[in-house]
N, C-alpha and C positions, 0 to 999 in steps of 0.2 A: 394583217394590218401593219400599219403605216405608222412614219411617226409622227406622224398631222392628224393620226385620226382622231373623231370623239373621243374622251375618255371619263371615265364615271368614278372617283373617291365613296363609298360610307363611310363615312366615323361611327361608331358604336364606343359607345359607355360601357363596361361594364352593368354588370344587375346590382340593385341593390346586395351593399354585403353587409354581415353579421361583422360586430365587435367582440369574439373568442378573447383572451387573453393567449395567444400566439405572433408570432411574427406577422409584420406586415405582409410581404410574397404569400402566408400562409391562412389568408381571411378568405373564411367561403361564401357563398352565396346564402343571407337572412334566407326568410320563407318566401317574403313577399321578389327579393330577385330570385327566385324559381319557378315565382310568374310570370315578371315581368319579362323574361331570355325569351318564353316560347312566345308571349306575346308579341316580341319583338321580327323573331322567325315567320311569324303569321303573318306581319304586315311587311315584308320583303315579297312573302310568295305571292298576296295580293296585291301587292306593287309593280310582280313580274319582276323584280331585282334578280336577277344570277350576279356571278358571282364567278369570273375567272383563277383569283385569286384572293383565300382571307390571308391577314399579315396577324397574330395574335401575341396578345402581352404572355409572360409566362406564371405572370401572378397566377396564384387559385379561385382569385372568381375569375381572373379573366376568359380562363381557360371553363372553367364551367358555365360561364355564359355562351362558351362558343360551341357548347356542346347543348344547349338547350335549344340554342338559337340553328343550331347547323339541321337537330334533329325535323325539323317544321320544314325544311327548304325540300324543296324539287328535286336541287342538282346541290350536291355537297365541292365544293370547291378544293383544289389544293388549299393545304392550309401548312403554313408555317408558323413555327412556337418562334418568336422574334425578343428577346431578351430583353433587346435594345429598348420597346417599347415600355417598359415597367419605369415608373417616375421618370421618364422625359422630355427636355425640355420642348420649345418649339420649334429651334433649329434642328434640334434629334431628328424630331418627326420629320420635318422637311428631311433631312438624309434619310432617312430609312424608306419615304418614298421616293427618293429621286433615284436606289437605286431596283425600282422596278422595273421586268423588263421590256419589251415595247410590244411585246405579242399579249399583253396585258391588256382589257381591254375595260376591263370594270374591277374595280379593287376594293375589299372591304379588310378596315384596319380597327380592332378588339382592344380597345384601350384604356385610358384611364384622364380624370380630368386631375392636376388645369388645361392637361397638356394638348385632352380631346378638342377641349370647346378653345382654347389657343387658337390651332391650325384650321377647324373649322372657320372661325372669326379672320384670319390672317390670310385663307386663300381663298376669300366671299370677299371679292373685286366690288361689284355689282350689287346696290342696295336690293330685298328680295320682299314678297311680304314672309318667308319661314325664315330670312335674314332677320327679320325685325319683331318677331318669335323667341326667334333662338338669345337674344337681346331683350329681350321683355322677362323672360323666362330662367332662362340658363340655361345650361348644359345638361339633365337631371341624369340619377343613374336608367339603364337600357335605353335612354334616346340615341337617338343615333340622325344626324346630316348627310343628306345627298348633294354634290357637287360636284358639276361636268364642268369640263374644259376641252378647247384642242390642241392638241403638242404632244410630245412624249414627256414618259416620266420626270424624266429629266428635265423639263422645262418649270418643271411646279416647285412657284415663289408666291409670294407674297401680291393677293390681286389676281390671279389668275383664272379662279374661274368665279362661277356662277351659280348659288345656292335652290336648290329646286324642290325642296324639301327638306323637311325638319319633321322628327316625329316626339313622342313620347307618347310614355304606357300610360299615362293618366288620358289620352286623343280615346283609348282604346273604348 
């Protein structure tokens, strides 16, 4: 894969979390989240999405989401649990994406709002039907956006991509 090859980044927000009396990082998934996460994984499989690398926040709810999603995939990609994805700003998320090796064609990032929503919005440079749907309905739990662009991961910045798909578990 060359630095100018087409690339895909899939942004997945963690599934619905519960609110027990624990620190935020330790919040588990709620019952609905444990249903929605596998649905996202099935949708990835149905859409033929495969990943070369998955970057997942270290929070319990993102790890649990990823485990349930990955169970539904035909091929589980290399997974890196990245502490910097927890409570990350838009700039921090772009910095993490910029570090992705150039041999990765499709990257999955499992994280949190408001960062995931902000990243999807910032990267999508041209209006599309999926982007318009995201603007109308927000970026709910267990939703994902698929964005494509040409170039290296180091070149990822505002407006470089096109949102080709946006899915929420309510569409299942």
